N, C-alpha and C positions, 0 to 999 in steps of 0.2 A: 418536493421534500414533505413527506406525509407526517413525520413525527416532529414534535417540538424538541427543544434541547433537553439534555438529561436533567439539568437543574429545574427546568420548567416541569418536566414529567414528575420528578420527585415531589415538587410542590403540589401537583395534581393528585399524586398518590397520597400524600400526607393529608390532604383536606377531603379526600374521598371523591374527587371529581372524576377520577378513573381508578382502575384496578390493574394489577398485573395480568389477570385473566383477560380483561378487555383489550390491553395492549397486545397480548400474545394472540388473541383471536384476530385482531386487525391485521397483524403481520402474516399470520397463517392464511387468512382469506386472500390477501394479495399474492402470496406465494402460490396458492392453489388455483388462481384465476386462470382459466384455460386460454383466455385472450391476452394474458400478460407474459412477462419474461420468466416467470418462476421456474418453468420447466428447463430453461437454460441457465438459471442461476443456481438452483439447488440440486446437488447430486443426491443428497439424502435429506429428507425433511423429518424432523423429530416432532410431529404434531402432538401425539399423545403424551410423550415425555415432557414437552414444553408446557403443555396445559397442566399437567400434574405439578410441575415445578412452580408455575404461576399461582396455582391454587395454594400451594404450601407458602409461597411468598406472601400472599395476601393474609393468610392465617397468622403468620409470624408478625406481620405489621400490625394486625389487629391486637396482638398481644404486646406490642411495644418493642418488637425486635426487628431492627432494620440493619442488615449486615454491613452495607456500604451504600454509596450513591448509586451503585449499579443494581441494587436489589429491585427485582421485578422488571428490569430493562431487557427487552428482546435483542439478542446479539447473535450474529452468524459467525461461523468459524470456517476458515479456508480448509480445503480437502487435503491438507498435508499434516493436520494435527491428529495425533493418535486419540482414538476414542475407544475405551475399554470394550472388548468384545467384537470389534469390527476390524476389517483390514483397512490400512491406510493406502489408498490407491494413488494419490497424486493426480487424480482426474484421468487415469490411464486404464486401459484394459490390460496392460502388462502386469499390474499387481492385483488384478481382480481376485485372484485365488491366494493372496498372501495370508500369511498366518495372522489371525486377529490379534490386536494389541492387548497386552496383559493389563494395561492400566492407561488412564488418561494422560495426555501430555501435561507437563507441569503448569503451562499457562492456562490450560483448560481447567485443571484442578483449582487454580486461583480464581478463575471466573466463577466457577461453581460456589466456591466458599464465599465469594463476594455477593452472592444471590442473583447473579445474572441468569437470565433465561436463554438457553441455547436453542435457537430455532432450527438450525440445520447446518449442513456442510456445503460450502459454495464451490462452484465450478471455477476452472482455471485452465490455462494452457498445460498440456502434459508436463508434469514435474516442475512446473513454475518457471519454464525456460522460454519466455517470450515477453516482449514489451507490448505486443498488439492485443493479446487476450484471446486468440482464436483457439478453439478445441473442435477438431473435425469429427470427433466421436460423440461428444455430449452436446454439441451446439455452442455457438458464440454469443454470449450476452451482448445485447445491443445498447449503445449509448442513448440515454433518455432524451438527449437534446435533438436527435434526428433518427426517427424510426418510420418504416413503412409497414403499417399493420397488415397489409395484404401480401407482403413479400418479405420474408425473414432474411433473404439474402441482401436486402438493401438497408441502408442506415449506416451509422458511423460506429467505429470500434469503441469499446469501453476502456481499452487499455489493459495491459497485463504487468504481472501475471495475476494480480488479485482482482480479476474482472468480475466474477460473480459477487465478490465482497462489495465492490462499489455499487453495483446495481441493486444488491439487496437493501442498501440504504436509500438510493435515489427513488426506488420504487415502493418504499414504505414496507418492506419485508423484514426490516430490522432497524433498530435505532442506531447501532454501530456495528462494526465488522472488524474481525481479526484477519490481518493479512500477513504476508511475509515480504521481505525486501532483500533481495540479493544484489540487484543492480538498479533498483528503482521500482520494484513491483508493488509497493504501497503508493508511492508518490505519483507514478504515472497514471493509474486509473483514477486516483483522486483528482488529479489535475484535469484530466479529459472529461470528468463527469461533474465538476463543480463542487468537489468536496475538499475537506481538509484531510491530510494523511501525514502520519508521523513515523519516521524510521529512527529508532533509538540507537544509542550506542550499543553495539552488539552484546556486550557483557552484562548489560543491565537486566536483560530479559532471557531466562534460561531457554535453551533449544532442546532439552530433553523431551523426547516424544515428538519431534518435529522431523518429517521426512527431509532429508538434506538435499540441496542442490550443490552448494559450495559451502563447506563447513567453516571456511575462513571468512566468508562474506555474509552468510545468512543472517537475518535478524527478523524478529517478530514484533509487530506494532499494530496500531489502530488506524481505521478510517472512520470519519464521522462527519457530521454536518458543521462542526465548529472546531476551533483549536481548544476551547475549553472541554468539549467532549472527548477529544483525543487525549488530553492531559489526564482526565479521569480515568479512562480505560488504560492508558499507558501506566499509570500509578499502580493499578491492580495487577497488571501483567508483571510489573517490576517488584511487586509486594512492598510498595511504599505507601504512606498515608495518602488516601485518595482525596486530595484537596486540590481545587483549581488554583494555580499560581496567580499572583497579581501581575497585570501587565506593566511593562516598564514605560517610562516617559519617552515618547519618540524624540523629543528635542535633545536628549542626551545620548542617542545612539549613533554609532558609526558603522556604516556598511561598506564592505569591500566589494567592488563591482570588478570582476576579472576582464582583462582585455583579450584573453585568449579563449577560443573554443566555445564557451557556453553561450555567447551571443552570435555565433556564426550561423548561417543558413536558416535564420528564423523566417517563418512565413509572415506575411504582412499583419495578420490578426494578432499573432504572438508579440511581435515587435512593437506594435501600437499599444496593446494592453500593458505590457511590461514597462514601456517608456512612460505612460501615463501614471502607472503606479508608483514608479520611482520618483516622478515629478511631484506627486502628492506627498511622498515621504519627505522630500527635500523641502517643500513648502511648509510642512509641519515641523521643521526644525531638525530633522535627521541629517547626518553628514554622509554623503555618498562619495566615496574616493575610488577612482579608477586605479586598479593595481596590476602590475605585471605578475603572472603566475607561470613561471617556466615549467612547472610540473604539469600544468594544464596543456601547455604546448606539446608535451610529449604523450599525453593521455590517448589521443586517437591512435597512435601507433601501438600502445599497449592493448587498447580495446580491440584492434583488428586481429590480434593473435588469438582471441578467445581467452587468453591469459588464465587466471586461477579458476574461473568458473568452469571452463571447458576441461581442464585437467582433473579437478576434483569431481566434477559430474561424471566424467569417463570412468574414474576409479570406482564410483558407486554403481554404474550402470553396465560395465562391460560384460558381466556374466548374463545379466538380463538380456542385453543385446545379442549375445551368442544364441540364446534360447528362444527369444521372442522378438526378433528384430522387426518382423513385419507388423507388429502391433503398435509400433511407434509412429507418432506423427512424423512424416518425413522431414519437416522443417526443424522439429525438435531433435530428431535423431542426427541430422546433419551437424547441428551445433555441438551435440555431445561428442560426436566422433572426431570433431577437431582436436579433442583432448588426447586422442590416440597418436596424433602427429607431434605432440610437444614432448620433447625429452625431459628427463629429470634436470638436466643442465638448464634447459629453457625455463622450467619452473623455478629453479633457484634464481635465475636472472630476474624473473618477474618479482619474486619475493624481495630481492635486494632493491629493485626499483620502487617496490611499495614502501619499504623502510625509508628510502631517500625522499620520496614524495611526502610522506607523513612528516618528516623532519623539516622539509621546506615549508609545508603549509602551516605547521605549528609556529615557525619563526615569523611567517608572514601575517598570520591572522591573530596573533596574541593581542594586538591592540585594537582589534575590531570586535564588534558584538556579533556579527554574522556575515557570511558570504552571501550575496544576493545575486539572483540570476533567474532566467525562465526555467521552470521545472522541466518542460520539454520544448522542443523547437517548433512544433507544429500544433494545430488544433487537431482533434480527433480525425484520423483518416477515414475515407469512405471504404466500407468493407468490400464493395464489389470492385473497387479499383486496385485492391492489393491482394485479396485472397486467391485470385486466379492468375496473378502475374507475380512470378517469383522475384524478379528484379525490383518491382515496386514494393513487394513485401519486404525484402532485405533492406532497402533504403528507408522505408517507414520505420522499421524496427531499429535501425541504427540511430535515427534522429530521436526516437523515443527514449532510448537508454543511454544516450551519449553522456549527458550532463549529470543524471542521477547517479550512474554507476561510479563516478569519480569519488563521490562521498563514501560509498561503501569501501572503495579501495583505501580511502584515508582512515577507515574505521571511525568516521564521525557520526553525527546525528543530523537529521535534516527534516524540514517540515515544508509542506506545500499548502498555500492558501490561494483561494480563488482571487483573480484580479481583473476579470473581464467586466465590461460594461453591461448593464441589464439588457437582455435580448440578444447578446452575442454568444457565440460558442465559448465554452469554458476554456480559460487560460490560467495556468498555475504559476505563482510566484514562489520560488524556492528560497528558503532561509536555512543556511547550514552552519554548523559549528564543529569544533574539534571534539575529540573523544572526551565524554564525560560532561559536556556542556548542555546536557538535555534540558534541565529546568530553565536555564538561561534562554535557550532557543525557543522554548514554549512561551516564556514570558515576552520575548521579542515578538513572536508570532501573534500573541493575543493583541499586542498594541497595533501591529500592522493590520491585522484583520479588522479591528474596530474602526481604523481610519478608512480602509478600502470599502467597508460595508456602510460607511456614513453614519 
């Protein structure tokens, strides 16, 4: 983790120990290192524009003007945000000749107004439709915790779909990153790469200018080195006061631990790390309550159908599939085409199930501060074991998206924080809340993170 926290960087900027130009140069140097992951992380690098923005930021600071805590901070954006004058490709060849965007995405406009330095557009699976993070056309960013410098085919997955976003942070190419989350695409790579990641309530952050996967489930949020950094970036995206919330007292918190689904099929490393984290919370005075969640028992059946994501993705892609089918990653195309098999009646059934699950969860969780569970069921899978074996790939993807996607279906908010022991592969602990409880979940997350980091 090459950069300090945003608060520490702002202190360094204020005292002259660093500058926006120096920070940006450091990020660009790592992104352009031929021996690094930059060529697999960034699909477009804004080297000159970023340096120009950094110089302007330093001049404004010298004049006493600091737009926000993100002023002068290098940030990456996922390749599904509109950038004025450029096509938005979703990391695909399918849209390489798309009409250039007429204006920046709303969230990008807000980042620029806050003074953030936009380093570049990050890689992802085609159209953000994978929890693994693979992209056969642009390369697959590799997890920093296991790489083979001599063989790019070896190493572990970074997770998806915000794969490049996560590695831009871990490898010091950005301080924070903007990702999207339709079924876990912020939290999965954050968990597999030892980062914090926050999926907000969908309505808090506008999706105008964001290439859709599922318009009912998509959300945009941050990945960063800490919950505090996520909170600052999230506030800017939601156009709220950029203030780090105060952590809550652990001894007053109540966590619901579901008996169904989310604790099934855990590998040993995840089970051990999560059990130890929950034990620490209990020892610190938090109350952990095992709860029955009938909605979660039904969730795997909903997930197997492809449900709303496949239907809504197919509605977006069907004409592109007719014209450019061969340009799709076959694994992404297969999942999108599931939507063609679902009837309007099937879609209505899923929507009704969603409403029922939301009502059940609201009644169950109203007396708890958060739902607590492993973010994903496994540590980062080894790329060479899954990319050339379709059955292994499908199983890995299912285990990666299984628990995270439930929160999107509820239209809740959700945070992942690292909970592994030093030296172990990263494991994420997921803290989730109902729609609109974003600030509360961030405050809970700050308390949990502080305890787990010691």
